[in-house]
N, C-alpha and C positions, 0 to 999 in steps of 0.2 A: 066692384062686380066685374068690370072689364079687365081688371088686373088679374083676378083669378083665372078668367078664361084664357088671357094671354099666357100666363104660366103653364096652364094645363096643355095648351097647344104646344108650347116648347118642349114639355116632357114627352108628349106623343111623338113628336118629330124625332126627338133624340132617341127614343126606344126604336123606332122604325129604321133609323140609320144604323144603329148597332146590330140589329138583326140582319140587315142587309149585308153588313160587312162580315159577320159570322158565316153567312151562307156562302159568300164568295170565297172565303178562305177555305172552307170545307170542300168546295168543289175543286179547287186547285190542288188539294191533298189527295184527291181520288175518292172521297167518302161522299155517299149520297145523302146521308141523313145528318141533320144538325143536331148537336148535343152540347150541353153545357160542360165545360171542362173545370174540374175542381182539382184540389191538391191530391184528394184520395184517389180519384180516378187516375190522375197522372201517375202516381206511385203504383197502382195496382196493374195497370196495363203496360206490357212490354213494348218497347220501341221496335219499330220495323227492323228485322234481321238484315245485316249486311252480307252480302254474298261476295266472298273472295275467290280469286282464282287459285286452284290447286298449286302447291309448290313443285317445282320440277324434281323427280326422283334423284337422290344422291348415290352416286356409285361408291361401291364398297371400298375401293382404294383411296377415294377422296375422302370418305369418312374415317378411315384409319388415319390418313395423314392429318386430318383436322383434329383428331383427339390425341394423337401421339406427341410426345415432347419433341421438339425440334432437335435433330441431331447436331452435335457440334462438329464444326468443320475441322478436319484433321490438320495440324500444323505442319507436319512433314509432307513433302511432296512425294506422292505415291504413283508409281507407274507400273504398267504390266509387264516391263522388261521386253527384251527383243525376241523372246521365244526360243532361245538357244543358250546353252551354258557358256559362260565366258571362258576363253582359253587364251587369254593374253600372255600366259606364262607357258604355253605349250601343254596344257593339261590334256590327259587322255584318260579314256574309260576303260575299267578293267573289272571283270567278274571272276572270282576265285571259288572253286569248288571245295567246300569244307565238309562236305557230307560224311567223308570217311572218319573224321575226328568226332563230329557231333554224334555219329551213330555209336561210338565206343563209350562215350561219357553218358552215364544213366543216373548220375547222383544229383543233377541239377536241371531245372527246367530249361535254361538257357545256356548251355555250354559255350555257345558262340561268343558270349560276353567276355569270356577270358581272352579271346583273340583280340577283341577290341581293346581291352584293357592293356594288353601287352604292346599293342601297336602305339597306343597313346603314351605309354612309358618310353618306348623307343624314339618316336618322333616329337613328343612334346604336345601338349593340349593346344598350344598357340598355332601350331601349324594348320589346324583344322578350323579356326575361328578368326583367322586373319588373312591378308593377302599373301599368296594367290588363292583363289577361290577353290575350295575342295569339299568333297563328300566322302563320308565313311558310314556305311550302313551294313549291318550283318543280319542274316536271316538264318534259319535252321540249316540251310543247305548252301547258301551262296553269300559270299562276302563281296559287296559292290564298293569300288573305290573310284574317285575321280579326283586326280592330282597330277603333279608333274611326273615325268619318267624317272627322276631320281627318287621321289618319294614312292613310286610304285615298286622300285627295286627293294626298299626297306620293307615295304608290305609283303612282297613275294617272299622274302626271307623269313619273316615271322610266320607266315602261313605255312611254309615248308617244314619249320620246326614243329609245328603243331600236328600236321598230318603225317609225319613220319611214322611208318608202321614199326619200326624197330624201337622208336622211343615211346611206344603207347603208354607204358607204365613202368615207373621205376620205384624202387623201395628206397626210402630215406630214413636214416636214423636222426631223430630230433631229440636231443636231451637238454633238459633246463636244470641247471645246478646253481646253488648258492652257497656261499661261504661267508662267514661272519667277518673275516679279515681279508684284505687284497693282498697279503704278504705271500700268497702262493706264487706270485710272479718271481720271487727271488730265486727258486729253484728251477722254475720252468722257462727262464728267459732264454737259455740256450736252445730250446726247442721251438721257440715262436718265431715266425716270419711276420712282421707287421704289413698291413695293407691299409690304404687310405680310408678314413672314415670322415664324413661331413659333420655328424652330430657332435657337439662339444661334450666332452666327458666320456666318450665311448672309444674303445679300442677294439680292433679285430686283427686276428692273426691266421695264418696257414700253417698247417702241420702235415707232415707225411703220416699216413694211416698208422705205421708203427710208432711214431713218436706220440701220436694222439692216444694210442693205447697206454703207452707209458705214463702220459700225463694223467689219464683218468685213473690209473692205479694209484698214482701218488695222492691225487685229490681224495680218492675214496678212503685212504687211510687216516685222513684228518678228522678230528672230533667235531669240527664245525660243518663237515660236509652234509649237504642235504640235497637230495634229488627230487625234483617236483614232477617230472614226467619223463618216462623213458620207453615210450612205445615205439616199435618199428612200424612206421607208416607207409602204407602203400598209396602213392600219390599219383594221380593222373598228370601227365605232362601239361604244364601251364595252369592247372587248377590250383586251388588254395587248400591247405589243411590248417584247421583251427584247433589249438590246444587251449582249453579253457578250464579255469579253476575259479569259479565266482560263487559267492554266497550273499545272500540278503541279510542285512542287519536292520532289524525293526527298531523304532524309537517313536517317541511322542513329540510331533512337530509343532503342534499348536492345540488350542483348545477352542471350541464352539460354545458360546454362552447359551444355556437353555434354562430360562427361569422356570419353565413348566415342570422340570425334573427335580428330584429331591436333591441330587448333588449340585444342581445349578449350572452345569456344564458337561459337554461331551469332549472326550480326548480326541484329537485328530492324529491318526497314525500316519507314519511315513516309513520309508524303507530306503536305505543305501546299499547298493551293490558294491562289494569290495572284493578284490582278488586280482587275477591277471588273465589277459587274453594274448595268445601268441599265434599269429597268422604267418604262415610260410607258403610261398608260391614259387616253385621252380620252373625253369624252362631250359631244356638242354638245347645246345647249339645244333646246327644242322649236321655236323660231323661227330657229334656226340662226345666231343673232348672237353667242352667247357660247360659250366653251369651258370645261368643267370638266375638269381633268386631275389625276391623281396622278403625282408623280415619286418614285421610290424608287432611291436610289443606295447600293450596298455596295461598299466598298473594303477589301481585306485586302492587307497588304504585309509581307513578312519584312524586318525592319530589318537583322538579323544572326543568324548562327548561332553560339551559345556552346558552345565545345568543353568536354567533360568527360572526363577520363581515369579508366578503370576498371581495377582489378587483376583479371586473369583468369589465375592461375597454374596451370601444369601441372607434371607431374613433369620433363618435359624442360626447360621454361622457367619456373622458379619465380618469375621477376620479370616475366612477360609482362604488358603493359598494352595497352589498346585505347581508341579515341576514340568517343565518341557526341556527338550534337548536340542542343542544346536551342534551339528557335527562339524569337526575340523578335519578336512580331508586333504590328503596329498595325491597329486596326480603325477604319473610319469608316462611319457609318450615317446616312442621311438619308432622311425620308419625310414628304412634305408634299402638301397639296392646293391647287391654284390655279384661279383663275377670271378670265378676261380676254376682252376682245372678239376676235372671230374675225379681224378685219383687222389686228391688232397682233402683234408678236413678243414672246414671254416669253424673258427672259434670267435664268438662276439662277446666281449666284456662290457657290460653296460654300466659299470661302476657301482657304487654303493647307492642302491635305490630303496625305495620304500617296498617293503615286503609284507603283505598281509598274512597273517597266521589265524587259524581257527581259535575261537574262544576256549574250547576244551582241550587244545593242543594235540589233537589227534594227528599223528604223522601220516604223511603221504605214502612213504616207504615203510612197511611193517619193520619194527625193530630199530628204526632210527628216530630218536626222540627229537622234539622241537622245543627249544628253550622259550619260556614265556616271561617276559620281564614287564616292568611298569612302564618303560619308555617305548616309544614306537619302533618297531622292528626295522632294521636296515641291514642289508647284506649285499655282497658283491655277486651280481647276477650274471651267470655265463651261459650261453647257448652254443651247443655243438651241433653242427650239421655235417653229415656224412652220407654219401651215396653208396648204397649197398648193392647196386647192380639192378638188372632187369627181373622182372617176375618170370615165372615158368612159362607163362603163355607167350610172351615176346620172345624168350630165348629159344623157343621151339622152332621158330622159323617164320615163314611167310604167312601161314594160315592163322591169322589172328582172329579171335573171337571176343565179343564183348566181355569186359571184366565183370565177374560176379559182384553183385551189390555188396556181398559181406566183406569184400576187400577194397570197396570204393571209399572215397573221402568220407570221414565222419568227425564229428566235433568231439574231441576227447574231453569229457567233463568229469572231474573227480569229485563232484559233490562236495566241494569245501575242504577236501583233504589235500592241502598243499603245504 
């Protein structure tokens, strides 16, 4: 009996102690009412929110830097310079008025580029990209140069040759002739005066105008004589004249497999341009006694088309094949500068070079047939250059007017008839 009473007293005392401990913990957490905490209550009620201090605002430049990739540090040492142009070689600044020349030339958007090209030909490209420091810049009205006094003298001479009113426009006869055999030299040797040429296999000669007329007459009587261009060209002093006879030759270069089509493939077409381009750029000397000229000739000829058979099988035709072509091309390149007296004729013999001819054999000059053989055409190519004097506008005197567009530089394209 007393044992049961003792156990009950212990149980009551434990319950009282537990209730007191729960009330103390509740008062410390700031809650006034005691409640029993279970797992369901613990999961349903959120924990008290934590209040955090706001982050400081990020400046735009800092944010951009944070998200941008780090810039690589340059390896070269870069400085801002001293603020002045170097003149350790005595360089001086000069500005040349070229407006009188650029106003006359209306066939190109940038006629001043011809002046720059001739300055580079005369001085060399390296003179403007190495020591001593130099500047060459051309606008539509002014040419600006920073270089040594010696280089300024060369530039001044070139500019004077361009802006000369008397040399505003000269008429040049440019004739391109081919012969099947180079044996024409046998009878013409007594008339030819050789001049130096740098390109291997190329010869050049000077003739008096009377001798040039005799030589042309003798060549014209030959059965293998063919003339590919014979226009009288009106050329602006220093500008380029292009004689072109090019044609496109189409062929099948490849195939593209297309299983969704009936044939199973599509041909990939290509085109090769063959023919010749002859670029002529003259520049008279300041005293109009000498001619400086560059002659550039490019010839491309398709010797033959090499056939290649490709397998393009389909379900309907498992052994189907088709043909593509691989062109065998010959290229010829010539580019040289000549200087000769104004009253003489320059003849350049380029040797036995590739000569493209049209498939239909249509002659360039009516009445002159072109032979067509199974072998690639070769011929001795001759270029005759002769100055025919000034145009009527320049010969009239001092009052020069812009040259009409009809007499300006044009590309002479003979649409494949060469």
